[in-house]
VEXKELUM-298706 format. One line per field, with one value per residue (C-alpha): z, y, x; residue in three letters. Coordinates in steps of 0.2 Angstrom, whole numbers, padded with zeros to 4 digits. Last residue first. Layout:
N
z	(Z, ...) .
y	(Y, ...) .
x	(X, ...) .
r	(ALA, ...) .
! end
This chain:
484
z	(0222, 0205, 0208, 0223, 0213, 0201, 0216, 0226, 0221, 0231, 0248, 0256, 0271, 0287, 0297, 0312, 0319, 0335, 0340, 0355, 0360, 0361, 0379, 0372, 0363, 0352, 0349, 0336, 0330, 0321, 0306, 0299, 0293, 0303, 0316, 0321, 0315, 0321, 0339, 0340, 0339, 0347, 0363, 0359, 0361, 0376, 0384, 0394, 0379, 0392, 0389, 0377, 0382, 0400, 0393, 0384, 0397, 0391, 0379, 0383, 0366, 0349, 0341, 0329, 0321, 0307, 0294, 0286, 0272, 0268, 0254, 0247, 0265, 0256, 0269, 0274, 0288, 0298, 0309, 0327, 0331, 0345, 0357, 0370, 0384, 0400, 0393, 0376, 0372, 0381, 0375, 0359, 0355, 0361, 0350, 0334, 0337, 0339, 0324, 0315, 0317, 0312, 0297, 0294, 0297, 0285, 0272, 0271, 0269, 0257, 0245, 0245, 0235, 0237, 0232, 0252, 0254, 0271, 0283, 0295, 0310, 0320, 0337, 0344, 0362, 0363, 0360, 0349, 0350, 0339, 0322, 0324, 0327, 0310, 0301, 0307, 0300, 0285, 0278, 0285, 0275, 0261, 0259, 0258, 0245, 0244, 0229, 0221, 0203, 0201, 0217, 0228, 0234, 0241, 0251, 0262, 0264, 0270, 0282, 0291, 0299, 0308, 0311, 0320, 0329, 0333, 0338, 0352, 0359, 0360, 0369, 0382, 0386, 0386, 0399, 0408, 0407, 0414, 0408, 0395, 0383, 0370, 0371, 0366, 0351, 0346, 0348, 0337, 0323, 0322, 0323, 0306, 0300, 0300, 0293, 0278, 0276, 0275, 0263, 0253, 0254, 0249, 0234, 0228, 0228, 0219, 0205, 0204, 0203, 0190, 0181, 0184, 0175, 0162, 0159, 0160, 0147, 0136, 0138, 0133, 0119, 0113, 0096, 0085, 0069, 0058, 0043, 0034, 0019, 0004, -0007, -0021, -0024, -0016, -0001, 0008, 0021, 0027, 0043, 0049, 0068, 0070, 0087, 0087, 0098, 0097, 0095, 0075, 0072, 0079, 0074, 0086, 0080, 0074, 0060, 0056, 0042, 0039, 0025, 0009, -0002, 0008, 0017, 0033, 0022, 0024, 0043, 0054, 0054, 0046, 0027, 0016, 0002, 0005, 0004, -0014, -0016, -0022, -0008, 0002, -0008, -0001, 0016, 0024, 0041, 0054, 0061, 0042, 0042, 0059, 0055, 0037, 0046, 0058, 0044, 0035, 0021, 0007, -0010, -0003, -0015, -0011, -0025, -0018, -0011, 0004, 0015, 0028, 0046, 0059, 0076, 0082, 0070, 0067, 0052, 0044, 0046, 0036, 0022, 0021, 0016, -0003, 0000, -0004, -0021, -0028, -0043, -0046, -0026, -0032, -0044, -0030, -0020, -0032, -0028, -0009, -0006, -0015, 0000, 0009, -0001, -0004, 0014, 0016, -0001, 0007, 0014, 0003, 0004, -0001, 0003, -0002, 0007, 0000, 0012, 0009, 0022, 0033, 0037, 0028, 0032, 0016, 0009, 0015, 0010, 0010, 0009, 0001, 0009, 0002, 0015, 0015, 0021, 0027, 0021, 0024, 0025, 0041, 0044, 0059, 0056, 0059, 0045, 0030, 0022, 0005, -0001, 0007, 0000, 0008, 0022, 0035, 0050, 0042, 0028, 0042, 0054, 0040, 0036, 0054, 0055, 0071, 0081, 0075, 0083, 0075, 0081, 0076, 0068, 0052, 0055, 0049, 0052, 0049, 0038, 0026, 0013, -0002, -0011, -0007, 0006, 0002, 0021, 0027, 0046, 0052, 0065, 0071, 0087, 0091, 0091, 0103, 0096, 0081, 0064, 0049, 0041, 0024, 0021, 0005, 0003, -0012, -0030, -0042, -0057, -0048, -0031, -0029, -0038, -0026, -0013, -0025, -0009, 0005, -0004, -0004, 0015, 0020, 0009, 0019, 0035, 0033, 0030, 0046, 0055, 0061, 0080, 0080, 0091, 0095, 0081, 0068, 0073, 0073, 0053, 0047, 0056, 0047, 0030, 0032, 0038, 0022, 0010, -0002) .
y	(-0349, -0354, -0345, -0353, -0371, -0363, -0355, -0373, -0381, -0366, -0371, -0357, -0353, -0357, -0350, -0360, -0353, -0358, -0351, -0352, -0350, -0335, -0332, -0327, -0337, -0331, -0343, -0341, -0355, -0353, -0357, -0367, -0382, -0395, -0387, -0372, -0379, -0396, -0391, -0378, -0394, -0404, -0393, -0391, -0407, -0410, -0398, -0382, -0373, -0365, -0346, -0344, -0355, -0346, -0328, -0334, -0342, -0353, -0352, -0360, -0368, -0360, -0369, -0363, -0371, -0360, -0364, -0348, -0351, -0338, -0329, -0323, -0324, -0337, -0340, -0357, -0363, -0375, -0373, -0383, -0382, -0386, -0397, -0405, -0393, -0401, -0397, -0393, -0384, -0395, -0413, -0413, -0396, -0402, -0416, -0409, -0395, -0412, -0421, -0403, -0404, -0421, -0418, -0401, -0414, -0428, -0416, -0406, -0421, -0430, -0414, -0401, -0396, -0381, -0378, -0379, -0378, -0372, -0388, -0385, -0398, -0402, -0410, -0414, -0423, -0441, -0445, -0460, -0452, -0464, -0460, -0441, -0441, -0452, -0440, -0424, -0431, -0435, -0419, -0409, -0419, -0419, -0400, -0398, -0409, -0421, -0420, -0435, -0436, -0450, -0449, -0464, -0469, -0450, -0448, -0466, -0459, -0442, -0449, -0462, -0449, -0443, -0460, -0465, -0448, -0453, -0472, -0463, -0453, -0467, -0479, -0464, -0465, -0482, -0482, -0470, -0479, -0495, -0509, -0514, -0526, -0516, -0504, -0516, -0523, -0505, -0504, -0518, -0511, -0495, -0504, -0512, -0497, -0489, -0503, -0502, -0485, -0488, -0502, -0493, -0478, -0492, -0497, -0478, -0474, -0491, -0485, -0467, -0475, -0486, -0472, -0461, -0473, -0475, -0457, -0456, -0469, -0460, -0443, -0455, -0463, -0445, -0443, -0429, -0431, -0416, -0417, -0401, -0403, -0396, -0386, -0372, -0356, -0345, -0354, -0367, -0378, -0396, -0399, -0417, -0422, -0438, -0442, -0455, -0470, -0478, -0497, -0496, -0484, -0483, -0470, -0460, -0447, -0432, -0424, -0405, -0395, -0412, -0424, -0423, -0420, -0435, -0437, -0449, -0464, -0476, -0479, -0477, -0487, -0476, -0469, -0469, -0476, -0468, -0450, -0455, -0451, -0435, -0430, -0448, -0454, -0471, -0472, -0479, -0489, -0479, -0470, -0464, -0459, -0449, -0442, -0436, -0429, -0418, -0412, -0406, -0415, -0405, -0412, -0427, -0431, -0435, -0428, -0412, -0407, -0416, -0405, -0416, -0410, -0420, -0412, -0399, -0386, -0370, -0379, -0383, -0364, -0360, -0372, -0368, -0350, -0352, -0367, -0360, -0357, -0375, -0376, -0363, -0367, -0387, -0378, -0368, -0384, -0395, -0388, -0390, -0405, -0416, -0413, -0422, -0438, -0443, -0443, -0455, -0465, -0469, -0487, -0493, -0514, -0516, -0531, -0538, -0544, -0552, -0555, -0562, -0553, -0565, -0562, -0547, -0546, -0541, -0557, -0568, -0559, -0561, -0544, -0541, -0535, -0527, -0528, -0521, -0528, -0514, -0521, -0536, -0552, -0562, -0563, -0558, -0546, -0527, -0521, -0507, -0501, -0504, -0508, -0510, -0516, -0511, -0522, -0506, -0514, -0533, -0522, -0507, -0523, -0531, -0516, -0512, -0527, -0524, -0513, -0524, -0540, -0557, -0574, -0589, -0607, -0606, -0596, -0608, -0607, -0597, -0583, -0575, -0584, -0590, -0601, -0590, -0596, -0599, -0597, -0601, -0596, -0584, -0578, -0561, -0550, -0533, -0537, -0553, -0567, -0569, -0560, -0569, -0571, -0578, -0578, -0575, -0572, -0565, -0570, -0557, -0562, -0564, -0573, -0572, -0589, -0596, -0595, -0606, -0619, -0607, -0597, -0613, -0615, -0598, -0598, -0615, -0607, -0594, -0607, -0616, -0599, -0587, -0584, -0589, -0595, -0614, -0616, -0607, -0617, -0634, -0629, -0625, -0639, -0651, -0643, -0647, -0665, -0667, -0662, -0648) .
x	(-0736, -0731, -0713, -0711, -0708, -0695, -0685, -0687, -0670, -0660, -0667, -0677, -0668, -0677, -0690, -0700, -0715, -0727, -0742, -0752, -0770, -0783, -0777, -0759, -0745, -0734, -0717, -0703, -0690, -0673, -0665, -0651, -0661, -0654, -0643, -0655, -0673, -0669, -0662, -0676, -0689, -0682, -0682, -0699, -0703, -0691, -0702, -0703, -0693, -0680, -0681, -0695, -0709, -0706, -0707, -0724, -0733, -0745, -0761, -0775, -0779, -0786, -0769, -0755, -0743, -0732, -0721, -0710, -0699, -0685, -0678, -0692, -0702, -0715, -0727, -0734, -0750, -0754, -0769, -0774, -0791, -0801, -0814, -0819, -0809, -0802, -0784, -0785, -0766, -0756, -0755, -0764, -0755, -0737, -0740, -0746, -0727, -0717, -0725, -0724, -0705, -0701, -0712, -0701, -0683, -0689, -0695, -0678, -0669, -0681, -0681, -0694, -0709, -0721, -0740, -0743, -0763, -0767, -0770, -0784, -0786, -0800, -0799, -0815, -0810, -0815, -0796, -0792, -0775, -0766, -0776, -0778, -0761, -0756, -0771, -0761, -0744, -0750, -0758, -0742, -0733, -0744, -0743, -0727, -0724, -0710, -0697, -0688, -0698, -0712, -0721, -0728, -0711, -0708, -0724, -0719, -0702, -0709, -0720, -0706, -0698, -0714, -0719, -0702, -0707, -0725, -0719, -0708, -0722, -0734, -0720, -0719, -0736, -0738, -0725, -0732, -0748, -0740, -0749, -0738, -0744, -0752, -0737, -0724, -0735, -0735, -0715, -0713, -0726, -0716, -0700, -0706, -0712, -0696, -0690, -0701, -0698, -0679, -0681, -0691, -0678, -0664, -0676, -0678, -0660, -0655, -0667, -0659, -0641, -0647, -0656, -0641, -0630, -0643, -0642, -0624, -0622, -0634, -0623, -0607, -0614, -0623, -0610, -0620, -0625, -0634, -0643, -0644, -0657, -0658, -0673, -0667, -0677, -0666, -0665, -0674, -0671, -0678, -0667, -0663, -0656, -0648, -0643, -0630, -0625, -0608, -0605, -0601, -0614, -0634, -0645, -0655, -0671, -0676, -0684, -0686, -0695, -0706, -0700, -0710, -0695, -0687, -0673, -0675, -0681, -0668, -0672, -0654, -0638, -0626, -0635, -0621, -0632, -0648, -0638, -0633, -0616, -0607, -0599, -0596, -0580, -0574, -0566, -0581, -0578, -0587, -0573, -0570, -0587, -0586, -0568, -0577, -0593, -0580, -0570, -0589, -0598, -0607, -0615, -0623, -0636, -0654, -0661, -0667, -0647, -0639, -0630, -0619, -0614, -0603, -0604, -0591, -0600, -0588, -0579, -0596, -0600, -0583, -0588, -0608, -0604, -0607, -0616, -0635, -0627, -0629, -0624, -0611, -0606, -0603, -0589, -0582, -0582, -0572, -0554, -0556, -0567, -0555, -0541, -0555, -0559, -0542, -0538, -0553, -0546, -0531, -0529, -0518, -0515, -0534, -0542, -0559, -0572, -0589, -0603, -0621, -0633, -0647, -0666, -0671, -0690, -0701, -0702, -0689, -0672, -0656, -0646, -0631, -0614, -0599, -0585, -0568, -0552, -0537, -0519, -0510, -0519, -0518, -0537, -0544, -0559, -0560, -0570, -0568, -0585, -0585, -0603, -0619, -0634, -0650, -0662, -0661, -0653, -0646, -0638, -0630, -0624, -0615, -0608, -0603, -0592, -0581, -0593, -0607, -0601, -0598, -0601, -0591, -0602, -0592, -0575, -0566, -0548, -0533, -0542, -0530, -0535, -0523, -0538, -0551, -0565, -0582, -0593, -0607, -0618, -0608, -0618, -0622, -0622, -0630, -0647, -0644, -0654, -0643, -0644, -0637, -0621, -0617, -0600, -0587, -0569, -0561, -0555, -0558, -0571, -0587, -0588, -0608, -0612, -0599, -0611, -0624, -0627, -0625, -0639, -0651, -0647, -0652, -0668, -0672, -0668, -0680, -0693, -0691, -0689, -0676, -0676, -0657, -0644, -0650, -0661, -0650, -0635, -0643, -0651, -0634, -0627, -0639, -0638, -0618, -0622, -0632, -0619, -0625) .
r	(UNK, UNK, UNK, UNK, UNK, UNK, UNK, UNK, UNK, UNK, UNK, UNK, UNK, UNK, UNK, UNK, UNK, UNK, UNK, UNK, UNK, UNK, UNK, UNK, UNK, UNK, UNK, UNK, UNK, UNK, UNK, UNK, UNK, UNK, UNK, UNK, UNK, UNK, UNK, UNK, UNK, UNK, UNK, UNK, UNK, UNK, UNK, UNK, UNK, UNK, UNK, UNK, UNK, UNK, UNK, UNK, UNK, UNK, UNK, UNK, UNK, UNK, UNK, UNK, UNK, UNK, UNK, UNK, UNK, UNK, UNK, UNK, UNK, UNK, UNK, UNK, UNK, UNK, UNK, UNK, UNK, UNK, UNK, UNK, UNK, UNK, UNK, UNK, UNK, UNK, UNK, UNK, UNK, UNK, UNK, UNK, UNK, UNK, UNK, UNK, UNK, UNK, UNK, UNK, UNK, UNK, UNK, UNK, UNK, UNK, UNK, UNK, UNK, UNK, UNK, UNK, UNK, UNK, UNK, UNK, UNK, UNK, UNK, UNK, UNK, UNK, UNK, UNK, UNK, UNK, UNK, UNK, UNK, UNK, UNK, UNK, UNK, UNK, UNK, UNK, UNK, UNK, UNK, UNK, UNK, UNK, UNK, UNK, UNK, UNK, UNK, UNK, UNK, UNK, UNK, UNK, UNK, UNK, UNK, UNK, UNK, UNK, UNK, UNK, UNK, UNK, UNK, UNK, UNK, UNK, UNK, UNK, UNK, UNK, UNK, UNK, UNK, UNK, UNK, UNK, UNK, UNK, UNK, UNK, UNK, UNK, UNK, UNK, UNK, UNK, UNK, UNK, UNK, UNK, UNK, UNK, UNK, UNK, UNK, UNK, UNK, UNK, UNK, UNK, UNK, UNK, UNK, UNK, UNK, UNK, UNK, UNK, UNK, UNK, UNK, UNK, UNK, UNK, UNK, UNK, UNK, UNK, UNK, UNK, UNK, UNK, UNK, UNK, UNK, UNK, UNK, UNK, UNK, UNK, UNK, UNK, UNK, UNK, UNK, UNK, UNK, UNK, UNK, UNK, UNK, UNK, UNK, UNK, UNK, UNK, UNK, UNK, UNK, UNK, UNK, UNK, UNK, UNK, UNK, UNK, UNK, UNK, UNK, UNK, UNK, UNK, UNK, UNK, UNK, UNK, UNK, UNK, UNK, UNK, UNK, UNK, UNK, UNK, UNK, UNK, UNK, UNK, UNK, UNK, UNK, UNK, UNK, UNK, UNK, UNK, UNK, UNK, UNK, UNK, UNK, UNK, UNK, UNK, UNK, UNK, UNK, UNK, UNK, UNK, UNK, UNK, UNK, UNK, UNK, UNK, UNK, UNK, UNK, UNK, UNK, UNK, UNK, UNK, UNK, UNK, UNK, UNK, UNK, UNK, UNK, UNK, UNK, UNK, UNK, UNK, UNK, UNK, UNK, UNK, UNK, UNK, UNK, UNK, UNK, UNK, UNK, UNK, UNK, UNK, UNK, UNK, UNK, UNK, UNK, UNK, UNK, UNK, UNK, UNK, UNK, UNK, UNK, UNK, UNK, UNK, UNK, UNK, UNK, UNK, UNK, UNK, UNK, UNK, UNK, UNK, UNK, UNK, UNK, UNK, UNK, UNK, UNK, UNK, UNK, UNK, UNK, UNK, UNK, UNK, UNK, UNK, UNK, UNK, UNK, UNK, UNK, UNK, UNK, UNK, UNK, UNK, UNK, UNK, UNK, UNK, UNK, UNK, UNK, UNK, UNK, UNK, UNK, UNK, UNK, UNK, UNK, UNK, UNK, UNK, UNK, UNK, UNK, UNK, UNK, UNK, UNK, UNK, UNK, UNK, UNK, UNK, UNK, UNK, UNK, UNK, UNK, UNK, UNK, UNK, UNK, UNK, UNK, UNK, UNK, UNK, UNK, UNK, UNK, UNK, UNK, UNK, UNK, UNK, UNK, UNK, UNK, UNK, UNK, UNK, UNK, UNK, UNK, UNK, UNK, UNK, UNK, UNK, UNK, UNK, UNK, UNK, UNK, UNK, UNK, UNK, UNK, UNK, UNK, UNK, UNK, UNK, UNK, UNK, UNK, UNK, UNK, UNK, UNK, UNK) .
! end
């Protein structure tokens, strides 16, 4: 082999593969003796190796027949798994692959079939020798389908468990194969034939060893010691298949039913949903950061102001910003997209205790709420709790050194009720109902009515005041409500 060609192989492998020096020496040796694999029938021969990208392969050497259909040399070109599944299968499972149709650029008429033998370095598959043959009559798939009918009765005599499999296989929307205890395929349904035809298998499937026609998955799936049920994913010409293997027995015979379900679109949807979810969480993170930035700016302004009235107004606004930020903060610490009401109530309480810095000893008692809600509902409830806590701290304990605030939750089947109660001075209940008396209660009424489609209720006496918000339970809380 010319020194320049060897150097070219080394350069290609160094640039586009992860093969080590020993691997490349083996590849060069195979390339030097490539004509030994040509056989009696003239054909195109190639050596192809895996690249750094799992679904792409590099043409490292070639030996083209005299009247080849290739318009130019393919050495150095990248080919894809979707175009040459036989190469992908051999490099994936380390086994020989015979007679799979390829999508190549040859100008010869007919279908091109590839026969691939693995090149190994110890137990590792480092490449494949690819022999290509052209068949002008792409007909074997149709012949195999027709051959199912006259031979099915013969197979039923040998394998009684196939008696009802024909009509059952036609009812299944996925590809289905039946494999006997000797690992031979004894049945394949119409959907299975379509799948194998798409993959490039046009030879017989029934009667072949399952390992010989297994798509790009593990070679040892169907074995006598296999568990009753095995599920794994395999790739097939750009499609992702979920392979489910069932080990069955009937009338003293043991056999395997293999189901191949195309889950490519499902995986795409899951990946798209995952990307969207990550984008939403990033937006939520930025919203939270922006809210805390606004909070810090207002805090700076509050510290610089000498007006008590301005300080109080700024603190009220800061509390409301924290009320909006709290659900975002909680949500970003959770794996799902729901916010716990107990966490919201606890955080709102802590915010007030931190900001008020009052000499009064105000104790809060939060009932444990095994309930999770969406971010939108959590934000509205956080704002409601914020306003009710603010009213309690501002009005309920005037002239007192201590007091208590309770937050309770009750499930009313189709409605949820959250109550904030204090043991303060109480107030005029009728006046409270008529005009709400403060901006805070007006905010609570507005959110309850317009955002939660709910209502607000009051009760007050010498033992304190209680404000309840009742709203329709979101439909996605049904499972969580069952745990209460």
